[in-house]
All heavy atoms as an XYZ file, in Angstrom:
692
protein
N     -40.625     37.255    240.124
C     -39.348     37.631    240.674
C     -38.325     37.653    239.560
O     -38.233     36.631    238.779
C     -38.895     36.601    241.823
C     -37.542     36.965    242.292
C     -39.913     36.604    242.923
N     -37.567     38.703    239.418
C     -36.595     38.872    238.467
C     -35.224     38.470    239.005
O     -34.736     39.197    239.907
C     -36.561     40.343    237.949
C     -36.520     40.423    236.432
O     -36.408     39.443    235.715
N     -36.666     41.657    235.961
N     -34.639     37.518    238.528
C     -33.371     36.993    239.054
C     -32.242     37.513    237.966
O     -32.386     37.201    236.840
C     -33.272     35.484    239.157
C     -31.935     35.037    239.549
C     -34.380     35.027    240.093
N     -31.240     38.141    238.470
C     -30.188     38.619    237.558
C     -29.454     37.475    236.942
O     -29.270     36.412    237.656
C     -29.291     39.516    238.373
C     -29.557     39.135    239.818
C     -31.020     38.553    239.803
N     -29.127     37.531    235.758
C     -28.355     36.518    235.058
C     -26.971     36.394    235.541
O     -26.364     37.360    235.886
C     -28.388     36.778    233.522
O     -27.780     35.781    232.819
N     -26.424     35.157    235.559
C     -25.079     34.950    236.033
C     -24.058     35.208    234.962
O     -22.851     35.141    235.185
C     -24.920     33.468    236.502
C     -25.688     33.260    237.780
O     -25.849     34.152    238.597
N     -26.181     32.044    237.940
N     -24.550     35.508    233.691
C     -23.533     35.724    232.634
C     -24.283     36.559    231.574
O     -25.428     36.616    231.401
C     -23.061     34.372    232.079
C     -24.119     33.690    231.193
C     -23.982     33.736    229.836
C     -25.131     32.944    231.778
C     -24.959     33.093    228.987
C     -26.074     32.343    231.001
C     -25.962     32.367    229.579
O     -26.872     31.742    228.780
N     -23.392     37.095    230.663
C     -23.901     37.738    229.393
C     -23.004     37.279    228.364
O     -21.758     37.001    228.538
C     -23.763     39.297    229.543
O     -22.455     39.679    229.834
C     -24.744     39.831    230.544
N     -23.626     37.118    227.144
C     -22.836     36.624    226.020
C     -23.135     37.419    224.783
O     -24.385     37.781    224.655
C     -22.973     35.096    225.720
C     -22.031     34.632    224.682
C     -24.424     34.818    225.365
C     -21.742     33.113    224.694
N     -22.260     37.848    223.993
C     -22.532     38.666    222.860
C     -22.859     37.753    221.648
O     -22.507     36.579    221.666
C     -21.265     39.534    222.411
O     -20.167     38.650    222.066
C     -20.822     40.449    223.575
N     -23.512     38.301    220.652
C     -23.837     37.582    219.442
C     -22.548     37.342    218.725
O     -21.574     38.160    218.725
C     -24.779     38.380    218.567
N     -22.473     36.221    218.003
C     -21.307     35.808    217.195
C     -21.119     36.950    216.085
O     -22.059     37.314    215.470
C     -21.472     34.477    216.607
N     -19.854     37.334    215.942
C     -19.536     38.375    214.965
C     -18.185     37.948    214.238
O     -17.302     37.700    215.003
C     -19.449     39.745    215.609
C     -19.153     40.808    214.564
C     -20.188     41.418    213.862
C     -17.820     41.249    214.324
C     -19.878     42.381    212.983
C     -17.538     42.200    213.446
C     -18.561     42.798    212.700
O     -18.303     43.755    211.764
N     -18.060     38.123    212.978
C     -19.200     38.383    212.048
C     -20.077     37.266    211.861
O     -19.692     36.117    212.097
C     -18.387     38.722    210.722
C     -17.176     37.922    210.882
C     -16.782     37.833    212.312
N     -21.291     37.507    211.392
C     -22.296     36.533    211.050
C     -23.125     37.029    209.855
O     -23.844     37.991    210.140
C     -23.071     36.186    212.287
C     -24.015     34.968    212.002
O     -23.832     34.229    211.086
N     -25.080     34.911    212.799
N     -23.087     36.447    208.692
C     -22.350     35.260    208.236
C     -20.871     35.521    208.324
O     -20.395     36.591    208.378
C     -22.777     35.071    206.854
C     -23.819     36.062    206.525
C     -23.913     37.029    207.683
N     -20.066     34.405    208.308
C     -18.678     34.428    208.469
C     -17.881     33.480    207.586
O     -18.451     32.533    207.047
C     -18.281     34.155    209.972
C     -18.500     32.726    210.298
C     -17.471     31.867    210.476
C     -19.787     32.263    210.675
C     -17.627     30.522    210.867
C     -19.988     30.937    211.061
C     -18.866     30.076    211.150
N     -16.589     33.680    207.469
C     -15.677     32.787    206.706
C     -14.248     33.131    207.044
O     -13.849     34.222    206.719
C     -15.897     32.860    205.184
C     -14.978     32.006    204.405
O     -14.424     31.009    204.959
N     -14.710     32.288    203.185
N     -13.463     32.317    207.650
C     -13.800     31.062    208.254
C     -13.901     31.134    209.754
O     -14.135     30.095    210.370
C     -12.554     30.255    207.815
C     -11.378     31.214    207.981
C     -11.994     32.547    207.529
N     -13.762     32.285    210.371
C     -13.838     32.422    211.908
C     -14.911     33.379    212.314
O     -15.188     34.373    211.625
C     -12.472     32.781    212.493
O     -12.119     34.090    212.093
C     -11.348     31.807    212.203
N     -15.453     33.055    213.477
C     -16.375     34.019    214.141
C     -16.064     34.020    215.565
O     -15.439     33.120    216.169
C     -17.890     33.560    213.910
O     -18.745     34.649    214.312
C     -18.191     32.237    214.527
N     -16.377     35.159    216.257
C     -16.019     35.355    217.651
C     -17.215     35.733    218.461
O     -18.233     36.314    217.979
C     -14.989     36.440    217.779
C     -13.661     36.105    217.241
C     -12.694     37.270    217.506
O     -12.738     38.273    216.845
N     -11.860     37.118    218.549
N     -17.130     35.511    219.816
C     -18.190     35.993    220.751
C     -17.442     36.158    222.096
O     -16.374     35.562    222.337
C     -19.295     35.000    220.862
C     -18.987     33.720    221.567
S     -20.135     32.415    221.200
C     -19.448     31.867    219.671
N     -18.040     37.051    222.904
C     -17.427     37.366    224.226
C     -18.440     36.952    225.291
O     -19.674     37.007    225.112
C     -17.178     38.844    224.354
O     -16.175     39.125    223.345
N     -17.942     36.516    226.457
C     -18.835     36.189    227.560
C     -18.265     36.825    228.805
O     -17.088     36.813    229.036
C     -18.894     34.622    227.706
C     -19.784     34.196    228.859
S     -20.028     32.431    228.899
C     -18.373     31.816    229.178
N     -19.174     37.291    229.666
C     -18.805     37.768    231.002
C     -19.554     36.948    231.990
O     -20.743     36.834    231.984
C     -19.236     39.262    231.146
O     -18.518     40.028    230.139
C     -18.845     39.861    232.472
N     -18.729     36.325    232.941
C     -19.287     35.529    234.023
C     -19.351     36.389    235.300
O     -18.332     36.966    235.603
C     -18.473     34.322    234.285
C     -18.452     33.237    233.261
C     -17.458     32.111    233.664
C     -19.889     32.630    233.068
N     -20.518     36.477    235.947
C     -20.556     37.244    237.170
C     -20.216     36.403    238.417
O     -20.034     36.906    239.472
C     -22.022     37.749    237.299
C     -22.391     38.722    236.239
O     -21.496     39.452    235.772
N     -23.620     38.716    235.803
N     -20.195     35.030    238.222
C     -19.779     34.121    239.258
C     -18.946     33.043    238.606
O     -19.064     32.725    237.392
C     -21.064     33.513    239.902
C     -21.935     34.479    240.534
O     -21.512     35.345    241.285
N     -23.168     34.488    240.223
N     -18.259     32.238    239.451
C     -17.593     31.043    238.966
C     -18.719     30.112    238.506
O     -19.790     30.000    239.131
C     -16.820     30.298    239.988
C     -15.625     31.168    240.548
O     -15.330     32.207    239.862
N     -14.996     30.742    241.541
N     -18.504     29.373    237.388
C     -19.565     28.505    236.813
C     -18.965     27.411    235.941
O     -17.914     27.573    235.390
C     -20.563     29.318    236.026
N     -19.839     26.413    235.774
C     -19.499     25.327    234.863
C     -20.014     25.822    233.501
O     -21.170     26.080    233.317
C     -20.168     24.039    235.275
C     -19.661     22.780    234.490
O     -18.519     22.881    234.039
O     -20.424     21.867    234.393
N     -19.171     25.841    232.502
C     -19.461     26.456    231.185
C     -19.205     25.431    230.105
O     -18.228     24.645    230.140
C     -18.578     27.696    230.916
C     -18.831     28.310    229.539
C     -18.851     28.754    231.959
N     -20.150     25.480    229.091
C     -20.016     24.661    227.979
C     -20.401     25.473    226.643
O     -21.451     26.031    226.687
C     -20.935     23.408    228.060
O     -21.004     22.725    226.778
N     -19.548     25.520    225.653
C     -19.795     26.248    224.446
C     -19.532     25.265    223.355
O     -18.444     24.848    223.137
C     -18.908     27.499    224.322
C     -19.318     28.298    223.032
C     -19.080     28.402    225.475
N     -20.647     24.872    222.677
C     -20.596     23.818    221.604
C     -21.231     24.287    220.284
O     -22.175     25.116    220.312
C     -21.229     22.539    222.101
C     -20.589     21.926    223.343
C     -21.294     20.747    223.797
C     -20.615     20.110    225.002
N     -21.230     18.937    225.604
N     -20.750     23.734    219.152
C     -21.289     23.997    217.905
C     -21.987     22.808    217.347
O     -21.390     21.681    217.367
C     -20.186     24.394    216.888
C     -20.782     24.811    215.509
C     -19.421     25.696    217.449
N     -23.208     22.954    216.895
C     -24.044     21.863    216.314
C     -24.400     22.238    214.848
O     -24.585     23.402    214.531
C     -25.267     21.578    217.067
C     -25.011     21.162    218.488
C     -24.791     22.069    219.529
C     -24.981     19.777    218.824
C     -24.557     21.617    220.850
C     -24.751     19.352    220.092
C     -24.487     20.238    221.153
N     -24.505     21.206    213.990
C     -25.076     21.449    212.682
C     -26.560     21.352    212.664
O     -27.222     21.235    213.677
C     -24.403     20.424    211.668
C     -24.787     19.023    211.884
O     -25.747     18.678    212.628
N     -24.065     18.073    211.300
N     -27.185     21.545    211.490
C     -28.560     21.539    211.290
C     -29.267     20.287    211.722
O     -30.442     20.224    212.062
C     -29.000     21.960    209.891
C     -28.715     23.310    209.556
S     -29.819     24.484    210.367
C     -31.378     24.168    209.513
N     -28.567     19.166    211.718
C     -29.097     17.880    212.086
C     -28.904     17.587    213.620
O     -29.292     16.520    214.062
C     -28.278     16.726    211.302
C     -28.607     16.796    209.855
O     -29.630     17.181    209.391
N     -27.583     16.448    209.061
N     -28.416     18.555    214.351
C     -28.263     18.411    215.793
C     -26.975     17.704    216.190
O     -26.864     17.337    217.312
N     -26.137     17.390    215.210
C     -24.870     16.705    215.458
C     -23.837     17.646    215.988
O     -23.639     18.796    215.436
C     -24.338     15.988    214.237
C     -25.270     14.965    213.663
C     -24.914     14.555    212.252
O     -24.633     15.355    211.359
N     -24.936     13.178    212.029
N     -23.090     17.230    217.051
C     -21.989     18.004    217.579
C     -20.832     18.124    216.538
O     -20.400     17.100    216.096
C     -21.518     17.338    218.890
C     -20.364     18.055    219.553
C     -20.783     19.439    220.023
C     -19.846     17.247    220.749
N     -20.509     19.360    216.277
C     -19.465     19.660    215.254
C     -18.155     20.013    215.987
O     -17.061     19.562    215.548
C     -19.909     20.797    214.374
C     -18.738     21.193    213.385
C     -21.151     20.447    213.553
N     -18.192     20.726    217.019
C     -17.028     21.275    217.776
C     -17.327     21.653    219.200
O     -18.420     22.097    219.461
C     -16.364     22.406    216.989
C     -14.941     22.634    217.330
O     -14.348     21.822    218.126
O     -14.345     23.528    216.728
N     -16.376     21.488    220.083
C     -16.456     22.064    221.438
C     -15.526     23.182    221.531
O     -14.291     22.963    221.393
C     -16.131     20.945    222.449
C     -16.206     21.514    223.863
C     -17.074     19.736    222.336
N     -16.102     24.367    221.719
C     -15.197     25.567    221.799
C     -14.614     25.727    223.245
O     -13.475     26.096    223.440
C     -16.030     26.822    221.411
C     -16.524     26.677    220.010
C     -15.182     28.097    221.642
C     -17.451     27.768    219.550
N     -15.459     25.470    224.245
C     -15.014     25.514    225.615
C     -15.890     24.594    226.462
O     -17.008     24.388    226.177
C     -15.163     26.907    226.154
N     -15.264     24.099    227.505
C     -15.932     23.171    228.395
C     -15.183     23.097    229.759
O     -13.961     22.952    229.790
C     -16.054     21.740    227.811
O     -16.811     20.946    228.654
N     -15.882     23.202    230.853
C     -15.255     23.107    232.230
C     -15.673     24.248    233.123
O     -16.421     25.111    232.746
N     -15.037     24.159    234.261
C     -15.222     25.203    235.299
C     -14.504     26.480    234.893
O     -13.287     26.416    234.570
C     -14.809     24.701    236.632
C     -15.107     25.564    237.805
C     -16.612     25.602    238.187
O     -17.328     24.671    237.844
N     -17.021     26.700    238.804
N     -15.121     27.614    234.992
C     -14.459     28.907    234.668
C     -14.672     29.823    235.822
O     -15.783     29.899    236.398
C     -14.956     29.477    233.312
C     -14.651     28.644    232.161
S     -15.117     29.488    230.676
C     -14.481     28.350    229.451
N     -13.676     30.636    236.033
C     -13.747     31.679    237.125
C     -14.518     32.937    236.663
O     -14.611     33.127    235.419
C     -12.405     32.102    237.451
N     -15.008     33.708    237.615
C     -15.677     34.980    237.243
C     -14.724     35.811    236.433
O     -13.551     35.875    236.639
C     -15.896     35.599    238.590
C     -16.452     37.056    238.443
C     -16.708     37.630    239.864
C     -17.131     39.047    239.821
N     -17.371     39.609    241.142
N     -15.225     36.442    235.354
C     -14.436     37.320    234.472
C     -14.903     37.361    233.049
O     -15.999     36.906    232.730
N     -14.064     37.910    232.168
C     -14.387     38.081    230.768
C     -13.636     37.079    229.902
O     -12.475     36.852    230.163
C     -14.012     39.538    230.324
C     -14.833     40.542    231.118
O     -15.989     40.479    231.295
N     -14.095     41.574    231.517
N     -14.333     36.509    228.913
C     -13.719     35.480    228.062
C     -14.061     35.803    226.624
O     -15.197     36.419    226.332
C     -14.200     34.122    228.362
C     -13.854     33.661    229.749
C     -14.698     33.914    230.917
C     -12.664     33.000    229.980
C     -14.310     33.570    232.182
C     -12.343     32.576    231.293
C     -13.156     32.877    232.321
O     -12.732     32.446    233.597
N     -13.191     35.458    225.736
C     -13.460     35.603    224.267
C     -13.267     34.253    223.642
O     -12.243     33.579    223.879
C     -12.426     36.599    223.670
O     -12.679     36.728    222.297
N     -14.230     33.882    222.877
C     -14.176     32.537    222.158
C     -14.155     32.773    220.645
O     -14.855     33.644    220.184
C     -15.439     31.676    222.480
C     -15.554     31.474    223.987
C     -16.650     32.057    224.648
C     -14.707     30.693    224.679
C     -16.800     31.852    225.995
C     -14.858     30.502    226.001
C     -15.889     31.072    226.674
N     -13.385     31.985    219.928
C     -13.318     31.981    218.488
C     -13.531     30.590    218.006
O     -12.964     29.613    218.400
C     -11.920     32.511    217.960
O     -11.676     33.820    218.466
C     -11.820     32.565    216.439
N     -14.433     30.477    216.934
C     -14.673     29.223    216.247
C     -14.017     29.324    214.842
O     -14.462     30.147    214.078
C     -16.049     28.855    216.162
C     -16.282     27.479    215.559
C     -15.587     26.361    215.841
C     -17.199     27.132    214.517
N     -15.938     25.327    215.067
C     -17.069     25.793    214.260
C     -18.224     27.770    213.865
C     -17.754     25.050    213.280
C     -18.979     27.071    212.905
C     -18.731     25.724    212.592
N     -13.081     28.405    214.624
C     -12.388     28.355    213.310
C     -13.054     27.202    212.582
O     -12.961     26.062    212.848
C     -10.903     28.109    213.446
C     -10.190     28.121    212.168
O     -10.842     28.121    211.102
O      -8.959     28.166    212.237
N     -13.896     27.537    211.530
C     -14.664     26.621    210.749
C     -13.933     26.252    209.450
O     -14.635     25.884    208.457
C     -16.044     27.111    210.513
N     -12.608     26.360    209.405
C     -11.878     26.082    208.152
C     -12.239     24.667    207.610
O     -12.380     24.528    206.413
C     -10.388     26.217    208.374
O     -10.116     27.510    208.890
C      -9.555     25.946    207.185
N     -12.323     23.746    208.389
C     -12.587     22.345    208.010
C     -14.053     21.992    207.892
O     -14.422     20.890    207.436
C     -11.900     21.323    208.914
O     -12.447     21.454    210.184
N     -14.997     22.928    208.168
C     -16.378     22.691    208.108
C     -17.021     23.125    206.800
O     -16.468     24.021    206.216
C     -17.138     23.346    209.303
N     -18.057     22.430    206.294
C     -18.679     22.853    205.072
C     -19.572     24.087    205.281
O     -19.956     24.364    206.420
C     -19.472     21.582    204.649
C     -19.785     20.939    205.935
C     -18.596     21.164    206.785
N     -19.868     24.854    204.214
C     -20.715     25.968    204.322
C     -22.080     25.480    204.828
O     -22.538     24.322    204.574
C     -20.954     26.600    202.886
O     -19.766     27.105    202.442
N     -22.787     26.386    205.521
C     -24.065     25.947    206.024
C     -24.523     26.721    207.317
O     -23.746     27.625    207.697
N     -25.570     26.344    207.897
C     -26.105     26.994    209.116
C     -25.681     26.070    210.301
O     -25.828     24.880    210.299
C     -27.599     27.138    209.056
C     -28.170     27.652    210.332
C     -28.019     28.071    207.917
N     -25.233     26.764    211.352
C     -24.738     26.039    212.591
C     -25.434     26.815    213.790
O     -25.945     27.902    213.620
C     -23.292     26.126    212.706
C     -22.574     25.300    211.651
C     -22.196     25.900    210.398
C     -22.180     23.993    211.812
C     -21.583     25.194    209.378
C     -21.627     23.201    210.856
C     -21.343     23.863    209.634
O     -20.697     23.165    208.620
N     -25.432     26.117    214.882
C     -25.956     26.606    216.165
C     -24.869     26.591    217.174
O     -24.258     25.516    217.369
C     -27.162     25.884    216.667
C     -28.296     25.985    215.715
C     -28.476     25.084    214.637
C     -29.208     27.036    215.807
C     -29.645     25.110    213.795
C     -30.293     27.141    214.898
C     -30.528     26.175    213.926
N     -24.651     27.670    217.898
C     -23.766     27.720    219.028
C     -24.622     27.627    220.272
O     -25.417     28.522    220.512
C     -22.863     29.018    219.012
C     -22.027     29.061    217.789
C     -21.942     29.012    220.317
C     -21.160     30.306    217.673
N     -24.359     26.584    221.028
C     -25.128     26.390    222.332
C     -24.193     26.663    223.412
O     -23.164     26.021    223.590
C     -25.658     24.982    222.388
C     -26.445     24.687    223.625
C     -27.015     23.187    223.525
C     -27.659     22.770    224.839
N     -28.080     21.356    224.817
N     -24.595     27.615    224.309
C     -23.824     28.011    225.457
C     -24.562     27.589    226.697
O     -25.775     28.004    226.881
C     -23.528     29.537    225.470
O     -22.968     29.915    224.247
C     -22.590     29.966    226.604
N     -23.966     26.888    227.589
C     -24.574     26.475    228.895
C     -23.725     26.953    229.977
O     -22.551     26.737    230.021
C     -24.684     24.954    228.988
C     -25.588     24.281    227.990
C     -25.721     22.774    228.199
O     -26.063     22.338    229.302
O     -25.370     22.031    227.193
N     -24.420     27.803    230.833
C     -23.666     28.313    232.049
C     -24.533     27.833    233.175
O     -25.631     28.396    233.416
C     -23.513     29.789    231.985
C     -22.843     30.321    233.288
C     -22.747     30.238    230.784
N     -24.029     26.829    233.999
C     -24.844     26.335    234.988
C     -26.042     25.678    234.331
O     -25.883     24.820    233.509
N     -27.218     26.104    234.825
C     -28.476     25.514    234.257
C     -29.094     26.421    233.104
O     -30.137     26.106    232.537
C     -29.511     25.240    235.320
O     -29.817     26.503    235.948
N     -28.507     27.556    232.879
C     -28.907     28.489    231.776
C     -28.402     28.106    230.484
O     -27.241     27.794    230.364
C     -28.578     29.967    232.131
C     -29.185     30.438    233.447
C     -28.835     31.883    233.743
O     -28.936     32.706    232.763
O     -28.378     32.152    234.830
N     -29.229     28.125    229.435
C     -28.858     27.739    228.103
C     -29.195     28.842    227.139
O     -30.233     29.478    227.174
C     -29.640     26.494    227.651
C     -29.172     25.259    228.550
C     -29.276     26.150    226.197
C     -30.001     24.013    228.313
N     -28.243     29.156    226.284
C     -28.362     30.146    225.280
C     -28.011     29.539    223.934
O     -26.992     28.794    223.768
C     -27.465     31.377    225.549
C     -27.485     32.449    224.463
O     -26.948     32.279    223.334
N     -28.244     33.560    224.687
N     -28.733     29.827    222.891
C     -28.469     29.261    221.579
C     -28.566     30.418    220.524
O     -29.407     31.245    220.603
C     -29.449     28.152    221.239
O     -29.180     27.554    220.006
N     -27.609     30.364    219.551
C     -27.666     31.319    218.479
C     -27.263     30.666    217.165
O     -26.486     29.742    217.112
C     -26.724     32.568    218.792
C     -25.296     32.251    219.084
C     -24.507     33.545    219.422
O     -24.406     34.364    218.597
N     -23.904     33.538    220.553
N     -27.923     31.171    216.099
C     -27.757     30.621    214.800
C     -26.651     31.435    214.041
O     -26.667     32.674    214.080
C     -29.014     30.681    214.052
C     -28.978     30.071    212.689
C     -30.335     29.871    212.041
C     -31.013     31.202    211.685
N     -32.271     31.015    210.886
N     -25.689     30.719    213.467
C     -24.668     31.342    212.663
C     -24.630     30.717    211.288
O     -25.041     29.568    211.022
C     -23.262     31.217    213.289
C     -22.916     29.827    213.552
C     -23.256     32.112    214.605
C     -21.521     29.579    214.165
N     -24.095     31.439    210.243
C     -24.006     30.970    208.905
C     -22.572     31.050    208.367
O     -21.989     32.111    208.390
C     -24.918     31.699    207.964
C     -25.011     31.165    206.625
S     -26.146     31.968    205.518
C     -27.662     31.657    206.315
N     -22.056     29.880    208.001
C     -20.730     29.844    207.379
C     -20.887     29.830    205.858
O     -21.571     29.054    205.306
C     -20.041     28.535    207.767
C     -18.742     28.173    207.088
C     -17.675     29.231    207.298
C     -18.204     26.864    207.572
N     -20.277     30.867    205.203
C     -20.352     30.987    203.744
C     -18.897     30.919    203.168
O     -18.093     31.767    203.575
C     -20.945     32.302    203.309
C     -22.380     32.337    203.863
C     -20.917     32.473    201.825
C     -23.098     33.661    203.577
N     -18.644     29.878    202.398
C     -17.268     29.739    201.879
C     -17.256     30.125    200.370
O     -18.244     29.998    199.706
C     -16.796     28.335    202.031
C     -16.440     28.013    203.431
C     -15.786     26.671    203.594
C     -15.330     26.470    205.047
N     -14.614     25.280    205.239
């Protein structure tokens, strides 16, 4: 059975980036949303968004001015669905 997704999220752009990267998300239903950034060690670096969000379009920006160069992961949770993408900060 193919169940339609409750959301779509774009890849972070630009990637690699310095010092900011952006992504967009479209929610098809109201949902509990979490967008977090983790380093290569799995440590939480930043919380971009967290909480209940209404159906609609959203744009998120991560400003990594205070973070060191390296590889990071953006983990997006919408309800029980999880999406992860790798990004690279080059200073």
